[in-house]
C-alpha positions as CSV (number, residue, x, y, z in Angstrom):
1,X,82.9,64.2,114.0
2,X,79.5,65.9,113.8
3,X,78.5,66.7,110.2
4,X,77.0,70.0,111.3
5,X,80.2,71.1,113.0
6,X,82.2,70.3,109.9
7,X,79.8,72.1,107.6
8,X,79.9,75.1,110.0
9,X,83.6,75.3,109.6
10,X,83.4,75.2,105.8
11,X,80.8,78.0,105.9
12,X,83.2,80.1,108.0
13,X,86.0,79.3,105.6
14,X,84.0,80.3,102.6
15,X,83.0,83.6,104.1
16,X,86.6,84.4,105.0
17,X,88.0,83.1,101.7
18,X,90.0,80.2,103.3
19,X,90.6,77.2,101.0
20,X,89.1,73.8,101.9
21,X,92.6,72.3,102.2
22,X,93.5,74.9,104.8
23,X,90.4,74.1,106.9
24,X,91.3,70.5,106.9
25,X,94.8,71.4,108.1
26,X,93.3,73.5,110.8
27,X,91.0,70.7,112.0
28,X,93.8,68.2,111.9
29,X,96.0,70.5,114.0
30,X,93.1,71.0,116.5
31,X,92.4,67.2,116.8
32,X,96.0,66.4,117.4
33,X,96.3,69.2,120.1
34,X,93.2,67.9,121.8
35,X,94.4,64.3,121.7
36,X,97.7,65.2,123.2
37,X,95.9,67.2,125.9
38,X,93.8,64.1,126.6
39,X,96.4,61.3,126.4
40,X,99.8,63.0,126.4
41,X,101.0,61.6,123.0
42,X,100.3,61.9,119.3
43,X,102.9,59.5,117.8
44,X,100.3,56.8,117.1
45,X,97.5,59.0,115.9
46,X,96.3,59.9,112.4
47,X,93.5,62.3,111.4
48,X,91.4,61.1,108.4
49,X,88.9,63.0,106.4
50,X,85.9,61.7,104.6
51,X,85.2,64.5,102.1
52,X,82.0,62.8,100.7
53,X,80.4,62.7,104.1
54,X,82.0,65.9,105.4
55,X,83.3,64.1,108.5
56,X,86.6,63.6,110.2
57,X,87.8,60.7,112.4
58,X,90.8,60.0,114.6
59,X,92.5,56.6,114.1
60,X,95.0,55.5,116.7
61,X,97.2,52.4,116.6
62,X,96.8,50.3,119.8
63,X,98.1,47.0,121.2
64,X,95.6,44.3,122.2
65,X,96.0,43.4,125.9
66,X,93.9,41.6,128.5
67,X,93.7,44.6,130.8
68,X,94.8,48.0,129.3
69,X,96.8,50.3,131.6
70,X,97.4,53.0,129.0
71,X,94.3,53.8,127.0
72,X,96.3,55.9,124.5
73,X,98.3,52.9,123.4
74,X,96.4,49.8,124.5
75,X,92.9,48.3,124.0
76,X,91.2,45.5,125.9
77,X,90.9,42.1,124.1
78,X,87.1,42.0,124.8
79,X,86.6,45.3,123.1
80,X,89.0,44.6,120.2
81,X,87.3,41.3,119.1
82,X,84.0,43.2,118.5
83,X,85.6,44.8,115.4
84,X,88.4,42.3,114.7
85,X,87.1,38.7,115.5
86,X,90.4,37.1,114.5
87,X,92.5,39.3,116.7
88,X,95.0,37.9,119.2
89,X,96.7,39.3,122.3
90,X,99.8,41.3,121.5
91,X,98.5,42.3,118.0
92,X,98.2,46.0,117.0
93,X,95.0,47.3,115.4
94,X,93.8,50.7,114.2
95,X,91.0,52.0,116.4
96,X,88.6,54.7,115.2
97,X,87.4,57.2,117.7
98,X,84.7,59.8,117.8
99,X,86.4,63.0,119.0
100,X,83.2,64.2,120.7
101,X,83.0,61.0,122.7
102,X,86.6,60.4,123.4
103,X,87.7,63.9,124.3
104,X,87.0,65.3,127.7
105,X,85.9,68.9,128.4
106,X,89.4,70.3,128.6
107,X,90.5,68.5,125.5
108,X,87.4,69.7,123.6
109,X,88.1,73.3,124.8
110,X,91.7,73.0,123.5
111,X,90.4,71.9,120.1
112,X,88.1,74.8,119.9
113,X,90.8,77.4,120.8
114,X,93.2,75.9,118.2
115,X,90.5,76.1,115.5
116,X,89.7,79.7,116.3
117,X,93.4,80.7,116.4
118,X,94.3,78.9,113.2
119,X,91.3,80.4,111.3
120,X,92.3,83.9,112.4
121,X,96.0,83.3,111.3
122,X,94.8,81.9,107.9
123,X,92.6,84.9,107.4
124,X,95.4,87.3,108.2
125,X,97.7,85.6,105.8
126,X,95.1,85.6,103.0
127,X,94.4,89.3,103.5
128,X,98.1,90.1,103.6
129,X,98.7,88.2,100.3
130,X,95.6,89.9,98.7
131,X,96.7,93.4,99.5
132,X,100.4,92.8,99.0
133,X,99.5,92.0,95.3
134,X,97.8,95.4,95.2
135,X,100.8,97.5,96.2
136,X,101.0,100.5,93.8
137,X,97.3,100.1,92.8
138,X,94.4,102.4,93.3
139,X,91.8,101.3,95.9
140,X,88.5,102.7,97.2
141,X,87.3,102.7,100.8
142,X,85.2,104.7,103.2
143,X,86.5,106.9,106.0
144,X,85.8,104.9,109.2
145,X,87.4,107.1,111.9
146,X,89.9,109.9,112.3
147,X,92.9,110.3,114.6
148,X,95.3,113.2,115.0
149,X,98.0,111.5,113.0
150,X,96.0,109.4,110.6
151,X,92.7,108.5,109.0
152,X,91.4,104.9,109.0
153,X,89.8,103.7,105.9
154,X,87.4,100.7,105.7
155,X,88.6,98.5,102.8
156,X,86.1,95.8,103.3
157,X,88.1,92.9,104.6
158,X,90.6,95.0,106.5
159,X,91.3,98.6,107.6
160,X,93.7,100.9,105.7
161,X,95.8,103.7,107.3
162,X,96.2,107.0,105.6
163,X,98.9,108.9,107.6
164,X,98.9,112.7,107.8
165,X,102.1,112.9,105.7
166,X,100.3,110.9,102.9
167,X,97.4,113.3,102.9
168,X,97.0,116.4,100.8
169,X,96.4,119.6,102.8
170,X,93.7,120.6,100.3
171,X,91.5,117.6,101.2
172,X,89.0,117.3,104.0
173,X,86.8,114.3,104.7
174,X,83.9,113.4,106.9
175,X,83.1,110.0,108.4
176,X,81.5,107.8,105.8
177,X,83.1,109.7,102.8
178,X,84.4,107.7,99.9
179,X,88.2,107.8,99.7
180,X,90.4,106.8,96.8
181,X,94.1,106.2,97.4
182,X,97.1,104.2,96.2
183,X,98.3,101.2,98.3
184,X,101.7,102.4,99.3
185,X,102.9,99.4,101.3
186,X,101.6,96.3,103.2
187,X,103.3,95.2,106.4
188,X,102.8,92.2,108.7
189,X,101.7,92.9,112.2
190,X,100.7,90.7,115.2
191,X,97.2,92.1,114.9
192,X,97.0,91.5,111.1
193,X,98.3,93.2,108.0
194,X,98.9,96.9,108.0
195,X,97.8,98.5,104.7
196,X,99.4,102.0,104.3
197,X,97.6,104.2,101.8
198,X,98.6,107.5,100.2
199,X,97.1,110.4,98.3
200,X,100.3,112.5,98.4
201,X,102.7,110.1,96.6
202,X,103.5,110.8,92.9
203,X,102.4,107.2,92.2
204,X,98.8,108.3,93.1
205,X,98.9,110.8,90.3
206,X,100.4,108.3,87.9
207,X,97.5,105.9,88.6
208,X,95.0,108.7,88.0
209,X,96.7,109.3,84.6
210,X,96.4,105.6,83.7
211,X,92.8,105.6,84.8
212,X,91.7,108.8,83.0
213,X,93.9,108.7,79.8
214,X,93.6,105.6,77.6
215,X,96.9,106.4,75.7
216,X,98.8,106.3,79.0
217,X,97.1,103.0,80.1
218,X,97.9,101.4,76.7
219,X,101.5,102.6,76.7
220,X,101.2,104.9,73.7
221,X,102.1,107.8,75.9
222,X,104.8,107.1,78.5
223,X,105.2,109.0,81.8
224,X,108.9,109.7,82.1
225,X,108.8,111.3,85.5
226,X,106.4,112.8,88.1
227,X,107.4,115.2,90.9
228,X,104.9,116.7,93.4
229,X,104.3,119.0,96.3
230,X,101.0,117.6,97.4
231,X,98.3,120.2,97.6
232,X,100.4,122.8,95.7
233,X,101.6,121.6,92.3
234,X,102.5,118.5,90.3
235,X,104.7,118.3,87.2
236,X,104.5,115.4,84.8
237,X,106.9,114.8,81.9
238,X,105.5,112.7,79.1
239,X,106.7,111.4,75.8
240,X,105.7,109.1,73.0
241,X,107.5,106.8,70.6
242,X,105.0,107.6,67.9
243,X,105.5,110.7,65.9
244,X,101.8,111.0,65.1
245,X,100.9,111.3,68.8
246,X,100.9,114.6,70.7
247,X,101.8,113.3,74.2
248,X,100.9,116.5,76.0
249,X,97.7,117.0,74.0
250,X,96.6,113.4,74.7
251,X,97.0,114.0,78.5
252,X,95.3,117.4,78.5
253,X,92.4,116.3,76.3
254,X,90.0,118.4,74.2
255,X,89.5,121.7,76.0
256,X,91.4,120.2,79.0
257,X,88.6,117.8,79.9
258,X,90.9,114.9,80.7
259,X,93.3,116.8,82.9
260,X,90.4,118.6,84.7
261,X,89.0,115.3,85.9
262,X,92.4,114.6,87.5
263,X,92.6,118.1,89.0
264,X,89.1,117.6,90.5
265,X,90.3,114.3,92.2
266,X,93.3,116.3,93.6
267,X,90.9,119.0,95.0
268,X,92.2,121.7,92.7
269,X,95.9,121.0,92.9
270,X,97.8,122.5,89.8
271,X,99.0,119.9,87.4
272,X,101.6,120.8,84.6
273,X,102.0,118.3,81.8
274,X,105.2,118.9,79.8
275,X,107.0,117.2,76.9
276,X,110.1,115.3,77.9
277,X,113.2,116.1,75.9
278,X,116.7,114.5,76.2
279,X,118.2,117.9,75.4
280,X,118.9,119.7,78.6
281,X,118.0,123.2,77.4
282,X,114.7,122.1,75.9
283,X,113.8,120.1,78.9
284,X,114.5,122.9,81.3
285,X,112.4,125.3,79.2
286,X,109.5,122.8,79.2
287,X,109.8,122.1,82.9
288,X,109.4,125.7,83.9
289,X,105.8,125.7,82.5
290,X,103.6,127.8,82.9
291,X,106.5,130.3,82.7
292,X,108.3,130.9,79.4
293,X,112.1,130.9,79.3
294,X,113.6,133.3,76.7
295,X,117.0,131.6,76.7
296,X,118.6,128.6,78.5
297,X,122.4,128.5,79.0
298,X,124.3,125.4,80.2
299,X,126.8,125.9,83.1
300,X,130.0,124.0,83.8
301,X,128.5,122.4,87.0
302,X,126.0,120.4,84.9
303,X,123.0,122.7,85.5
304,X,121.5,125.5,83.4
305,X,120.6,129.2,83.7
306,X,117.1,130.0,82.5
307,X,116.8,133.6,81.4
308,X,113.2,134.9,81.6
309,X,111.5,138.3,81.0
310,X,111.0,140.3,84.1
311,X,107.2,139.8,84.0
312,X,107.8,136.0,83.9
313,X,110.2,135.8,86.8
314,X,107.7,135.4,89.6
315,X,105.8,132.9,87.6
316,X,108.9,130.9,86.9
317,X,109.9,130.8,90.6
318,X,106.4,130.1,91.8
319,X,104.8,130.7,95.2
320,X,107.3,129.6,97.8
321,X,109.8,128.6,95.0
322,X,107.7,125.5,94.3
323,X,107.7,125.9,90.5
324,X,111.5,126.2,90.3
325,X,112.1,123.4,92.7
326,X,109.8,121.0,91.0
327,X,111.3,121.9,87.6
328,X,114.8,121.1,88.9
329,X,113.5,117.8,90.3
330,X,111.7,116.9,87.1
331,X,114.9,117.5,85.0
332,X,117.3,116.0,87.5
333,X,119.7,119.0,87.4
334,X,119.7,122.5,88.9
335,X,117.9,125.3,87.1
336,X,119.0,128.8,88.1
337,X,116.4,131.4,87.0
338,X,117.5,135.0,86.2
339,X,116.0,138.0,84.6
340,X,117.9,139.9,81.8
341,X,119.4,142.3,84.2
342,X,120.5,139.6,86.6
343,X,122.0,137.6,83.8
344,X,124.0,140.6,82.5
345,X,125.2,141.3,86.0
346,X,126.2,137.6,86.3
347,X,128.2,137.7,83.1
348,X,130.4,140.5,84.5
349,X,131.0,138.7,87.8
350,X,133.9,136.6,88.9
351,X,131.5,133.6,89.1
352,X,130.9,133.9,85.4
353,X,134.6,134.1,84.6
354,X,135.2,131.0,86.7
355,X,132.5,129.2,84.8
356,X,133.9,130.2,81.4
357,X,137.4,129.0,82.5
358,X,135.9,125.7,83.6
359,X,134.2,125.3,80.3
360,X,137.4,125.9,78.3
361,X,139.7,124.1,80.7
362,X,139.4,120.9,78.7
363,X,141.4,121.0,75.6
364,X,140.0,119.6,72.4
365,X,143.5,118.8,71.1
366,X,144.4,115.2,71.3
367,X,147.8,114.6,73.1
368,X,150.4,112.2,71.6
369,X,151.0,109.2,73.8
370,X,154.6,108.5,75.0
371,X,154.6,105.1,73.3
372,X,154.9,107.0,69.9
373,X,158.5,107.8,70.7
374,X,159.5,104.1,71.1
375,X,160.5,104.6,74.7
376,X,161.0,101.6,76.9
377,X,157.9,100.7,79.1
378,X,160.0,101.2,82.2
379,X,160.9,104.7,81.2
380,X,157.3,105.5,80.3
381,X,156.1,104.3,83.7
382,X,158.7,106.5,85.4
383,X,157.7,109.6,83.3
384,X,154.0,109.0,84.0
385,X,154.8,108.7,87.7
386,X,156.4,112.2,87.5
387,X,153.4,113.7,85.8
388,X,154.7,113.6,82.2
389,X,151.8,111.9,80.4
390,X,152.3,112.8,76.7
391,X,154.9,113.8,74.1
392,X,153.8,117.4,74.4
393,X,154.4,117.3,78.2
394,X,157.8,115.8,77.6
395,X,158.9,118.4,75.1
396,X,158.2,121.1,77.7
397,X,160.2,119.3,80.4
398,X,163.8,120.4,80.9
399,X,166.8,118.2,81.7
400,X,166.8,119.5,85.3
401,X,163.1,118.6,85.7
402,X,163.7,115.2,84.3
403,X,166.4,114.2,86.8
404,X,164.1,115.3,89.6
405,X,161.7,112.4,88.7
406,X,162.2,109.4,90.9
407,X,164.1,106.7,89.1
408,X,165.4,109.0,86.3
409,X,169.1,109.6,86.5
410,X,171.3,111.8,84.3
411,X,172.1,109.0,81.8
412,X,168.4,108.2,81.4
413,X,167.5,111.9,81.1
414,X,170.1,112.4,78.4
415,X,168.8,109.4,76.5
416,X,165.2,110.7,76.7
417,X,166.3,114.2,75.4
418,X,168.3,112.6,72.6
419,X,165.2,110.6,71.4
420,X,163.0,113.6,71.6
421,X,165.5,115.8,69.7
422,X,165.7,113.1,66.9
423,X,162.0,112.5,66.6
424,X,160.4,115.8,67.6
425,X,162.3,118.9,66.4
426,X,159.9,121.8,67.0
427,X,162.7,124.3,67.0
428,X,163.8,123.5,63.4
429,X,160.2,123.7,62.2
430,X,159.9,127.0,63.9
431,X,163.2,128.3,62.3
432,X,162.3,127.0,58.9
433,X,158.9,128.6,59.2
434,X,160.6,131.9,60.2
435,X,163.1,131.6,57.3
436,X,160.2,131.0,54.9
437,X,158.4,134.0,56.3
438,X,161.5,136.2,55.9
439,X,161.9,135.0,52.3
440,X,158.2,135.7,51.7
441,X,158.6,139.1,53.2
442,X,161.6,139.9,50.9
443,X,159.8,138.6,47.9
444,X,156.8,140.7,48.8
445,X,159.0,143.8,49.0
446,X,160.8,143.1,45.7
447,X,157.8,141.8,43.8
448,X,156.5,143.6,40.8
449,X,153.3,141.5,40.6
450,X,150.3,143.7,40.0
451,X,147.8,144.1,42.9
452,X,145.0,142.4,40.8
453,X,147.2,139.3,40.4
454,X,147.8,139.3,44.2
455,X,144.1,139.4,44.8
456,X,143.6,136.5,42.5
457,X,146.2,134.4,44.3
458,X,144.7,135.3,47.7
459,X,141.2,134.2,46.5
460,X,142.5,130.9,45.2
461,X,144.4,130.2,48.5
462,X,141.1,130.8,50.4
463,X,139.5,128.1,48.4
464,X,137.2,130.2,46.2
465,X,136.4,128.5,42.9
466,X,136.7,130.6,39.7
467,X,133.5,131.4,37.9
468,X,132.7,129.0,35.1
469,X,132.3,130.7,31.7
């Protein structure tokens, strides 16, 4: 093959970033396609490369015959002896062919089309792999053209798409303006890779923080969560494992210089940087920044009520409710914002009473398992099936209620009651306590103990220690 042709292919490959091995595969595929177009077969053909000379040749295995009928598989004896003097009829030899001489016009055109197609496919794959590795990273480009539903950004080797939903309403660009965005996703397409960009996604703000704040880039300050209404407000919760590092101060910078550079890139969008806290009350109070919560109360539903002064209420809610909504998203639970008057009104409402009942519905007293009574496993299973789950439940269950449980007859019910009466005798304890109280009462009436002595006894019972002399 012509040296100039092969060098031209390598130049194209270098410009498009295609490896030499891929170019050789492309040329081999093109030669085989052209050979098949010319002769109809490729089973006896091999494509060989001479990397030192930058050439390629086609070698086909052919049988030596007197008069060839199939030029693809046979060669004339008179022609074969020119390169192989000792050859005989019926032998097979490898014949080198020059593609430019052996291929006709149609076969050469086929080779050209295959080369062009394969180079385009290789370029698409390389671009896809390159930008796929950049997903989640910042990238710079220039606005090439605008459409109603997207902007198209020149990224050099390909074109990126910035859909309307991934744009901030504060931003306006002209053709040729530089655009910085995060690579949101890369998808395959018949026309090439589709690189979807975003300036509205929270990951865009995260990458700006990593770029502008060294402590975030180095991992000294960690971004716990980012929530955003693009063009309106962004809230960022940060924390640090090092006690000597002020995570919020590191992000804001001296006189706000660091955060201001991020705000400028966001075209003036408000950015609140708050300290992350595992405590729900503290986290809710921090998340409502710039408003100040005077008190935060947990509710039975898993959320909180933030009580704010009247002059802080509008600030806590924010324009369009954005501040309150973002604060809830940042924390991961609902934040109900109320003024003092609203909170006092809430406390007297039925909703408040229901919340209090829910909070106190769970008893802190540990119940005694039925196994403690030494009951048979079969009986325990029957009782649990009837809703009797503990010794305390069993004590409060009457004979009539027991025999209503499936599988529990009168004999079993009597046996259960007998075991309970032997091992748990609350009535006797109650009577003994009452008798002791009666005796105490009688003693108290008949007692001639002076009042000072009684005070002394009471103090000792309460656990007060006598003064040391």
